[in-house]
N, C-alpha and C positions, 0 to 999 in steps of 0.2 A: 122622467128621471126621479129616482127615489130621493127623498130629502134626507140629508145627513146632518145630524145635529152636532155642531162643533163647539167645543168648550175651550176657551182661551185659558191661558195659564194664570189662574186667579189664586193668589196665595196671600196670606198675611205677610206683611213686610218682614217680619222677624223669623219666619220659618225657613227651613233648609231649602225647600223647593224654590222659594223666591230668590235666595242667594244664588242657587244653581242656575236659574234662568238668566240672571243678570250678568254673571261672570263666566259662564262656560264658553270655551272656544269651539265646542262641538256645535257649529252653527246649524247643521242639518237637523239635529235633535231639537234645538230650540225653535227653529222655524216649523218643524213638524207639529210641535205643540201649539204654536201660535197661528197655524194655518186655519183660515175660516171658510175655505172652500174645499169641496171634495177633490177636485182635480189637482189642487195644490198639495193636499196631503198624499195623494197617489204619487206625484212627482217626487216629493220629499222622501217617501218610502223607498222609491227606486234609488234615489241618491244615497240614502243611508245603506241600503244593501250593497250598492256598488262600492261605497267607502269601506265598509267592513270587509268586502271581498278583496279590495286592494290591500288593506292592512294584512289580512291573512296571507295573501300572496307574497307581499314584501317581507313578512316575518319568516315565511317558508324559505324564501330565497336567501335571506341572511343566515338562517339555520343550515341550509344546504351548503352554502359556501364555507361556513365555520367548520362543518364536519368534513367536507371533501378536500379543503385546502387549508390544513391547520398550520402549514409552515411556509415561510417566504424566505428568499435568499437575498443577501446583500453582497455586493462586490466592491471591495474598497482596496485602494493602494495606500499602505501606511508606511511611514518612516519608523524605524526602530527607536525606542526610547533611549536606548544606550548601545553598548557593544553587542555584537551578535556572534554566535558560535558557528564557525565553519563546520560542516558535517564531518562525521568520521568517514575516512576514505578506505575502501577495501580493494586491495590489489591481488589479482590472481595470475600467477605465471603460466597457467594452462599446461602444466606438466606435473605428473604425480610423483614419480620415483627419481631419486638421485642416483644416476648411473655410477658415480664414484663409490657410493655405499654398496651397491649391488656387486660391483667388481671386487671390492674388498671382501665381501661375504661369499664370493664364488656362486653368485645366483645367475643362472643363464638367462638369455633374453626370453626364451620360451617360458621359463618358469615365471619370470616377471610379468609377461603378457597374461599368463594364466591367472596370476594373483589379481591383476587389474580387471579381470572379467567381473569381479565382485562389484565393481562400480556400475556395471550395466553394459549392454551389448550394442548400444547406439553408435553408429559410425557416421561420418560426414561425407563419405563418397563410396560408391559401389566397389571401387578397387580395394578399398580398405576392408570392406565387409568380406570380399572374396578372399583376401589374404587371411583374415581372422578365421574364416571357415576352414580353409585348407591347411593352415599351419597351427591352429590352436584347438578349435572345436573338434576337429577330427582326431585329436590325440588326447582327449579329456581323461580317460582312465589312466593312461601313463603319467600325464602331468599331475594328476591328483595324488598319485603315490609319491612322485618325486617331490611335490610340494610339502607333503607331510614329513617326508624324510629330511628335507631341508629345514623345516621348522624344529624338528627334533634335534638336529645337529646344532642349530643356533640356540636351542633352549628358549624359544620364544613361542608365544601364542600368535594367532593370526593378527589380532588387534595390535600387539606390540610390534610386530614386523612392519605393519602399515605405517605406524607412527615413526619408527626408526628410519624407514626407507624414504619417507617423504621429505621434501625440502623444508628447511626451517626458515623462520623469519629473517634471521641474520644472513642467510644465503642469498636473499633477494633484495631486501631493503638496505640501502647503503647510508642514506642521510635523510633526516627530516628537519625542516627548519620553519619556524614561525616568526611572528613579529618580535618575540622575546628572545630569539636566538635558536640554536640547534638543540633538539631534544631527542630522546630515545624513540625510535620507530617501534621497537618491540617492547613496549612498556610492561605488558603483562601476558605471559605466554598462554594462560588459561582463557583470556578473553581475546587475545590478538589473533589467534589461529583458528580458522574455520575450515572444516573439511567439506568439500563439495564434490560434485561429479568430476570436475576437472582437476581435483587434487586440493592441496592446502591453499587457502587464501589468508591474507594477512590484513588485520584491521589496524589502521593508524588513527589515533585519537584526534579529533578536531581541535582547533585552536580558537582563541578569542580574537576576533577581528574588530579593531577599533576605528579604522578609517576605511572608506570605500576604495576600491580599485586594485590594480595590479600591484603585487608585492606586499600586500597587506594581509594575505591569507597564509596558506601553507604551501611549502615547496618540498617535493619528495624526489629523491634520486633512486631509481630502480635499476638493479643490475640483473640481467638474465644469464645465469651460468649455463649457457647453451651447450658447452663442451661436456657437461654432466647431465644433460637432459636424456631421459630414456623414453623415446616416443612410443606410443601404443596405438594400435588401429582403432581403439574405441575411445579416442580423446580428440581434442580440437586440433592438435598438431599445427598450431599457427605461430607465426613469428611475431609475438607481441604479448600484450597483457590485457586482461579484462579488468575494468575499473567499475566499482559500484559505490554509491553514496548512501549513507544512512544517518538518520537523525541521531544525535548524541544519546547513547544509552538504550537505543532501540534495536530491534532485529533488522536484518537486511530485507529489502524488497525485491521486485522483479526487474529493476532497471539494470541495463548492461551497456557498457561502452568499451569498444575495442580500440587499442592504441598500438601502433606498430613499433617494433624495435628500431632504435636509432632515430628517435624523434624528440623534439621539445614541444610539449603539449600544453596549451592553455585551456583551462576549464573555468571561464567566468560563470558564476552561479546566479540564478534567480530562484527565489523561494516563493512557494504558494502555500499558505497555511489554511487548512480546512478546520472549521469549528462547527460541527453538526450536532443536531439534537436527535437522540434516539427516541423515536415516536412511532412505534409500530401500530398498525400495519402500513402506515403511509411511508415511513422511512426507518430503516434499521441500521444501526452501526454499533460498534463495540465501545462501551464506555471506557474511560481511561484506565488502563491496566498496564503497568510497566513491564510485566512479564509476558505480555501477549504479543505475538508476531503472526501475521496472516500467512506468510510463506510456511512457517513451521506448523501452523494449524492445518493447512491443506495436507502437508506431508503426513501429519499425525492421523488425520481423518482417513486418508487413502490407504495407509500402510498398517493401521491398527490391527485389523483382523488377520492379515497375513503374518504379521510379526508374532502375534499370540500363538498361531498355529506352529510356526517354525521356531519359536523361542529365540529369535535373533532379529536385529534391526539392520536396515540398509546402512552400509558403511558410510555413505555420503551424508547421512543425517547429522553427523557430528554430535554436538552437545545435546541434541534432542533425542538421542537414542535411549530407549527404555531397557534394551537387552544388549548383550555383547554383539559386535558387528558380525553379520553373516559372512562366512568365508565363501570362496567361489563355489564350492560344491553346494553349500546351503542356499546360496542365492539362486543358482541355476536350477536346482532340483526341488526347491521348496518355496522360497519367498517369491520368485518370479512366477512359478507355476500357480501358486495360490492367488496372487495378484491378478494374473490374467484370467483365471477362472472366475474370480469375484467380479471383475469388471465386465466380463462377457455376459454373465448371468444377471447383474444388477447395475448395469452402466448408468441408466437414467437416475435410478434411485440413489445410488452412491454420490453422484455429482450433485444432485439436488440437496441431499443432506449436507454435503460439505459446503456448498455455497451458502446455505442458510446458517451453518455453524460458524464459518470463518468469514466474519463480516469485516468491512473496513473499520479502522479506528475512527471514533467520532472526532477526536482531535489529533491531527497529524500534520506534518510538513513534508511537502514534496519539493525536491530540488531538480532544477533543470539546468544542465550544463551545455553551453554552446561550444563544442569542442573544435579547436583548430590546432594544427601542428605543422612543424617544418622539420627538415632534416637536421639531425644532430648526432655526432659532430661533423663539421665540414673537414675536408682534408687538411686545410691549413692549420688546424688545431693540433696536428701531430707534434708540433714543436713543444707543446706544453706538457707532454708526458715523457717519461724517462726510458721506457722500454716498449718493445712490441707487445709484450703481455699486457701492459697497462692500456696500450692503444686498442687492443682487441676488447678489453674489458669496457673501455669507453664506448666503443662502437656498438656494444651489446647493451647499452644503457638507454633509459628513458627518463626524461626530466618532466615532472608534472608541476604546474602552478595552478593552485585552486583558490579562488577568492570570490567574494561578493562584488558585483558591479556597484551596488549601492546598499547601504545599510537600511534596508526596508524589505517589505514583503507584500504580496497580494493576499488579502484576506477574503476568503469566501465563507460566509457565516449564515447559519440558520437563525431565524428568530420567529416567534409566533406571529402568524399573519393577523390574528385577532385574539386579544386577551379576553378573559371572561368578563372583565369590566367593559371592555369595548363592545363585546357581543350584546351585553344587556343594554348599553347605551344606544347601539344601532337599532335594537328592537324598539326602544322607547321613541327615538327620533323618527323612525319609520312610521309608527303608529300615529304620532301627533301630526307629522307631515301630511300623511294621506287623509286623515280625517279632516284636517283644516282645509286642505285644497279641495277635497271632494265635496265638502260642505260649505264652500264659500260662495255658491251661486245665490244670488239674491233676486227675488221676484217682487 
């Protein structure tokens, strides 16, 4: 065996190497220097290589985790610090035109049905679609001429006619009451009325709830003027209302709740608040923007090209319209045709673009209502009204009580899984930990 000359760590007591040999925690390096036999130096060389490899692997693992999982989620149930706002309530009577107005203006059923085709051709039952084809779509040219003559006679544009013929807030909402007493349901016509596929919907402002439980929120009395309803084959034609909830001052979402006529409905609420971090490409959301609404964003994304070509907007887009509303002829022969053509040719591309553009809000509140209802009124309450007319009105009513079960919310929040300081600290701890333990073998 060849002789290997080994030199011990011999240094003057005052130089840097002496201090390093005495105080270093890197035991393998110190022992490698002090080894006086060949096989010991080989062993310590292997140990050092293993230690450095472990350090490199540990640092790589920390870096990989930092890059691949930058966000973590916390789930908390919190009590509110003070009072909470009951969300705005949107009530939709599921009927577009006021039959009383149509009768006063001598508008026939056929003409009213023709005008309502501008909202869309979707029907809820094959029999209704058959009726629409046989009685409306088969007479399009005649009805088109009659509709223009009717608008000329009334001195109205199509947009003005739809506004005048639609139900108003005061036709549907009878009374609104909060903890502070009765208030106006129709507080601001420009904000309170929303045009949708089903016709006008009415937004009731939320109230401040100071105590949890029943009776501490908002109570709404809705009257459906069914005697003046003008049913159409391309509408819901249901005996009840649609209710939606929206965070105060924000646009409506996709939630829908149906409540039948002649009922007393309780809607106890639970709130879930989302507080997310926009951190592409791992997670993307829309930073706080009061004017942003995801539903209107999707509408805008899908209809933009067709609207530009037809120079009109879908009538049900309401306040989001960029152009005057499309009348029936424009909708059937231009807007719908362009939209179908566009979707047929670029279906995947359009929806991918819209999904990437119309993100969820980073900070938002979602309301969940556990709806329950019972019959209202019962027959014995007939004694409380003075006439048969009032009794019929009462039977066509719906009473809503909306309130928070507790003054708190569930908070789902993003937070960084590892900060920059934590990342550097983990790297340092990993290096020291591995080198100390891999080099702690003593011979």
